[in-house]
C-alpha positions, 0 to 999 in steps of 0.5 A, a space after each residue: 648462821 649469820 644471825 647466830 654469829 651476830 648474836 655471839 659478837 654482840 654477847 662478846 662485846 657486852 662482856 668486854 664492856 662489862 669487864 672494862 667498867 666493873 670490878 668483877 674479881 670480888 670474892 663471894 667467899 670474902 663476904 661469907 667470912 666477913 659475916 662470920 667475923 661480924 657474928 664473932 664480934 657481936 658475940 664478944 660485944 654482947 659478952 662485954 655488955 653483959 659483964 658490964 651490967 653484972 658488975 655495975 650497980 646503979 650506985 656505981 653509975 651515979 657515983 662515977 658517971 661516964 667513967 666506965 661507960 666510956 671504957 665500954 664504948 671504947 672496947 666496942 669501938 675497937 671490936 667493930 674496927 677489928 671486924 672491919 679490918 679483918 673483913 677488908 683484908 680478907 676481901 683484898 686477899 681473896 679478890 687478888 686470888 680470884 683475879 689471878 685465876 681469871 687472868 684479870 688485873 687486881 688494880 685498874 680504873 674500875 677498881 679505883 672507881 669502886 674504892 672511891 664510891 665505897 669509901 667516901 660514904 663509909 668515911 663520912 659515916 665513920 665521922 658521923 658516928 664519932 660525932 654521935 659518940 661526942 654528943 652522947 647519942 650512943 644508941 644511934 651509932 649501931 643503926 648509923 653504921 648499918 645505914 652508912 655501910 648500906 649506902 657505901 655498898 649501894 654506891 659501889 654496886 655500880 662498879 662491881 657485882 650487882 648483888 652488892 646493891 641488894 646487900 646495901 639496901 638490906 643494911 639500910 632497911 635494917 639500920 632504919 628499923 634499928 633506930 626504933 629499937 635502941 635496946 636491940 641495936 646489937 641484934 640488928 648489927 649482927 643481922 646486917 653485918 653477920 647473917 646478910 653478909 653470909 647470905 649474899 656472899 653465899 649467893 655470889 659464890 655460887 653464882 660466879 665462882 662455882 
C-alpha cells in the first residue's frame, strides 16, 4: 500500500511539473484544419500557375520580362499568408476552447516560451524567403518555408506536446528533398503543410482529446 501511494504521489508531481512547463492546450483539431487550409491553398496556387502558363507564350515572357511573373508571385505569397493566418487563428480559438474545458489558463509563462520559440525561427524564415524573392531565387522559396517552419516546430516542441517535434522533423526533411526537385515544390509544400498537418493533428486529437 505504501509503495502504491508513493508511486501515485510521484506521478502527480510529474504531471504538475509537466503542466507548469508545457503548453498542453494545443488542439489537434486545429492541426487537421490547418492541413485542410494548406491543401485548399495549394489547389488555388496550382490553378493560378496553370492559368498563367496557358495564357503566356514564350514571346510574351521575352517582351515583358518579370512583369506578369511578379504579379503571379505576389498572388502566391498572398495565398500562403492567407493559409498561415487562418491556421494561426484556428489554433488560437480551438486552444482557448480546450483550455476552458480543462480549466487551464490560455496565457501563462509556458505559452510565452512556446510563442517565442516558435515565432523567432518562423520570422527569420519569412525574412530569408523575402531575400530569396529579392534576388530571384523563387524555386527555393517553397523548400525554405518548409525547412524554417520545421525548425520552428522543432524549437517549440520543447514547450508543448512532443508530437510537434516530429511534425517539425518531417517538414525539414521534405523541405530538403524539395530543393532537389524545384519543379515539384508545390507538391512538397502540400505534403508538408497539408497532409502532414492532417496526419499529426489526427494523432494528437486521438491521443489527447478523445
